[in-house]
C-alpha positions in Angstrom: -57.4 -41.3 -168.9 -56.9 -42.2 -165.1 -58.4 -39.7 -162.9 -56.2 -39.0 -159.9 -57.1 -36.7 -156.9 -54.5 -34.6 -155.8 -54.6 -32.9 -152.4 -52.3 -30.2 -151.3 -52.2 -28.8 -148.0 -50.1 -25.9 -146.9 -49.2 -26.2 -143.1 -47.7 -23.8 -140.8 -45.6 -26.6 -139.1 -44.0 -29.8 -140.5 -45.9 -33.0 -140.4 -44.5 -36.4 -139.1 -44.9 -39.5 -141.2 -44.7 -43.0 -140.0 -44.6 -46.3 -142.2 -45.7 -49.5 -140.5 -45.1 -52.8 -142.5 -48.0 -55.2 -142.6 -46.1 -58.3 -143.9 -46.9 -60.1 -147.1 -50.8 -59.3 -146.8 -51.8 -63.2 -145.9 -52.7 -62.4 -142.3 -53.1 -58.8 -141.9 -56.2 -59.2 -139.8 -54.2 -60.5 -136.8 -52.1 -57.4 -136.7 -54.8 -54.7 -136.6 -54.9 -54.8 -132.9 -51.2 -54.2 -132.8 -51.5 -51.4 -135.5 -54.0 -49.5 -133.4 -51.6 -49.7 -130.5 -48.6 -48.3 -132.8 -51.2 -45.3 -133.9 -51.7 -44.4 -130.1 -47.9 -44.6 -129.5 -47.2 -42.4 -132.1 -49.5 -40.0 -131.4 -48.4 -39.9 -127.8 -44.8 -39.6 -128.8 -45.5 -36.8 -131.1 -47.9 -34.9 -129.0 -50.3 -34.8 -131.8 -53.6 -33.0 -131.9 -54.8 -34.7 -135.1 -53.9 -37.8 -137.1 -54.7 -39.5 -140.3 -53.9 -43.3 -141.1 -53.9 -44.5 -144.6 -54.2 -48.0 -145.3 -53.8 -49.8 -148.4 -55.7 -52.9 -147.4 -59.5 -53.4 -147.5 -60.6 -52.7 -143.9 -63.5 -55.4 -142.9 -65.7 -54.5 -140.0 -63.7 -56.9 -137.9 -60.3 -55.3 -138.7 -61.8 -51.9 -137.8 -63.1 -53.1 -134.4 -59.5 -54.8 -133.7 -57.8 -51.4 -134.6 -60.1 -49.3 -132.7 -59.5 -51.5 -129.6 -55.9 -51.4 -129.9 -55.8 -47.6 -130.4 -57.8 -46.9 -127.4 -56.3 -49.6 -125.0 -52.9 -48.2 -126.2 -54.0 -45.0 -124.7 -54.7 -46.3 -121.4 -52.9 -44.9 -118.1 -54.0 -45.3 -114.6 -53.3 -42.3 -112.9 -55.4 -42.8 -109.6 -52.4 -43.0 -107.4 -49.8 -41.0 -109.2 -48.9 -37.6 -108.4 -46.4 -35.0 -110.1 -44.0 -36.3 -112.5 -45.4 -39.8 -112.2 -48.6 -38.8 -113.9 -48.8 -40.2 -117.4 -51.1 -38.3 -119.6 -51.2 -40.1 -123.1 -51.8 -38.2 -126.3 -53.6 -35.6 -124.0 -53.8 -33.0 -127.0 -55.2 -35.6 -129.6 -58.6 -34.4 -131.1 -59.2 -36.6 -133.9 -58.1 -39.7 -135.9 -59.0 -40.1 -139.6 -58.8 -43.4 -141.2 -58.4 -43.6 -145.0 -59.0 -46.8 -146.6 -57.5 -47.0 -150.2 -59.2 -50.4 -150.3 -62.5 -48.9 -149.8 -65.3 -49.8 -147.2 -68.1 -52.0 -148.6 -70.5 -50.8 -146.0 -70.2 -47.4 -144.4 -72.7 -47.8 -141.8 -71.2 -51.1 -140.7 -67.6 -49.4 -140.5 -69.0 -46.8 -138.3 -70.8 -49.6 -136.0 -67.5 -51.5 -136.1 -65.7 -48.6 -134.7 -68.1 -48.0 -131.8 -67.9 -51.7 -130.9 -64.2 -51.3 -130.8 -64.8 -48.2 -128.6 -67.1 -50.1 -126.3 -64.6 -53.3 -126.0 -61.8 -51.0 -125.0 -64.0 -49.3 -122.4 -64.6 -52.6 -120.8 -60.9 -53.6 -121.0 -60.1 -50.2 -119.2 -62.6 -50.8 -116.6 -61.2 -54.2 -115.8 -57.5 -52.9 -115.5 -58.8 -49.9 -113.3 -60.5 -52.3 -110.8 -57.9 -55.1 -110.9 -55.1 -52.6 -110.4 -56.8 -51.0 -107.4 -55.0 -51.9 -104.0 -57.5 -53.4 -101.5 -57.7 -50.5 -98.9 -59.8 -49.3 -101.9 -61.1 -52.3 -103.6 -63.5 -54.5 -101.7 -66.8 -56.7 -102.2 -68.8 -53.4 -101.3 -66.9 -51.0 -103.6 -67.1 -53.6 -106.5 -70.8 -54.0 -106.0 -71.1 -50.3 -106.1 -69.3 -50.3 -109.5 -71.9 -52.5 -110.9 -74.8 -50.4 -109.4 -73.3 -47.5 -111.2 -73.0 -49.3 -114.5 -76.5 -50.4 -114.2 -77.8 -46.8 -113.3 -75.9 -45.4 -116.5 -77.2 -47.7 -118.8 -80.3 -46.2 -119.8 -82.5 -49.0 -118.3 -80.7 -51.7 -120.6 -79.1 -53.4 -117.2 -80.7 -54.5 -114.1 -78.5 -55.0 -111.2 -79.5 -57.3 -108.2 -77.1 -57.4 -105.3 -77.3 -60.2 -102.8 -75.9 -59.9 -99.3 -74.9 -62.4 -96.5 -78.3 -62.9 -95.4 -80.0 -63.4 -98.7 -77.2 -65.9 -99.6 -77.6 -67.8 -96.4 -81.5 -68.1 -97.1 -80.5 -69.6 -100.6 -78.1 -72.2 -99.1 -74.9 -70.7 -100.6 -72.7 -72.4 -98.1 -69.6 -72.9 -100.2 -70.0 -69.3 -101.3 -70.2 -67.7 -97.9 -67.4 -70.1 -96.7 -64.9 -68.5 -98.8 -66.1 -65.1 -98.0 -65.9 -65.7 -94.2 -62.3 -64.4 -93.8 -63.0 -60.9 -95.1 -63.4 -57.7 -93.4 -66.6 -57.0 -95.6 -69.6 -58.9 -96.1 -69.9 -61.0 -99.5 -71.7 -59.3 -102.4 -73.2 -61.7 -104.8 -73.5 -59.4 -108.0 -76.2 -60.2 -110.7 -76.4 -58.1 -113.7 -78.8 -58.6 -116.6 -78.9 -57.0 -119.9 -81.7 -56.6 -122.1 -81.7 -54.7 -125.5 -84.0 -51.6 -125.6 -86.1 -53.3 -128.5 -87.0 -56.1 -125.9 -86.4 -58.7 -128.8 -84.1 -61.4 -126.8 -83.0 -63.9 -129.5 -80.5 -65.6 -127.2 -79.7 -66.0 -123.6 -76.1 -66.1 -122.6 -74.7 -66.5 -118.9 -71.3 -65.2 -117.8 -69.9 -66.3 -114.5 -66.8 -64.8 -113.0 -65.1 -65.4 -109.6 -64.4 -62.2 -107.4 -61.8 -63.2 -104.8 -61.0 -59.7 -103.0 -58.5 -61.1 -100.4 -56.0 -64.0 -100.0 -57.6 -67.1 -98.7 -54.5 -68.7 -97.9 -54.1 -66.8 -94.7 -50.4 -67.0 -94.1 -47.9 -65.7 -96.8 -47.0 -69.2 -98.2 -46.4 -67.7 -101.8 -42.9 -66.5 -101.6 -43.7 -64.6 -104.9 -46.6 -62.6 -106.2 -48.2 -62.4 -103.0 -48.8 -58.6 -103.5 -50.4 -59.5 -107.0 -53.2 -61.7 -105.5 -55.5 -58.7 -106.1 -55.7 -60.1 -109.5 -57.9 -63.0 -108.0 -61.0 -60.8 -108.7 -60.3 -60.7 -112.3 -63.0 -63.1 -113.4 -65.8 -61.4 -111.8 -64.3 -58.0 -113.2 -64.3 -59.4 -116.6 -67.8 -60.4 -116.4 -69.0 -57.1 -114.9 -66.9 -55.0 -117.7 -68.7 -57.0 -120.5 -72.0 -55.4 -119.6 -70.4 -51.9 -120.0 -68.8 -53.2 -123.3 -72.3 -53.9 -124.5 -73.8 -50.5 -123.7 -71.3 -47.9 -123.6 -70.3 -45.2 -126.3 -66.9 -43.2 -125.7 -60.7 -38.3 -130.1 -63.7 -38.7 -133.0 -62.7 -41.3 -135.5 -63.8 -40.9 -139.0 -63.8 -43.2 -141.9 -63.2 -42.2 -145.5 -63.7 -44.8 -148.2 -61.6 -44.9 -151.3 -58.7 -42.4 -151.2 -49.1 -53.8 -151.7 -49.5 -53.5 -148.1 -48.6 -50.7 -146.3 -50.1 -48.2 -143.3 -49.1 -44.5 -143.3 -49.7 -42.5 -140.5 -49.7 -38.7 -140.8 -49.5 -36.6 -137.7 
């Protein structure tokens, strides 16, 4: 006789259920970021306090990470320069999300680590958006350097930050770099962040370089479109900085339950 677990909940209020089709099951992993974003959207729309996500497929570490990234980035909203009715607080009442994997989770600890990895990546993405979206009366070379310093200070000693100012760059003969920076009101800040694991066991060294142009070097407005978006020109350096926070940071509580045709069910 097949054993079936039956759960009965007596609720004081009705629940909302949303079904998300995942196709024929051949390329489901490619969809998990979108599924995470869909969960975030439904939680926001319904003003949910708790949400359960039931997936009939096997959740691999990669898919769990992608789902988590999609969920947290789906809740991103930059309200720093909004007031009154323009403030968009997404899913502000949401306390927890429960993931129920019908296909099971082969390694519970790896699943939790994958979720934490997804949170960290989403935190790096959010930081990148915050910085790139900032207007240039707020964002300049000095304020960006201060962000890097803060990341290092909050890393628990795993990140070291070195900032080279104009004089240090001149001593190193960095003429091309300084030439680009000449048109700015603030002095250039060459940001160098180094991450080392707490264990001290470095298996591989990887260098990431990003350009951070915080003003338009064209001088005159010869770009008839997108001139106001030239602040995005710092995106390369910001992405490089945000990678360090994605490595170290831990950020609604996510629980994984193993074993409870392809579909996803959200119960809010």
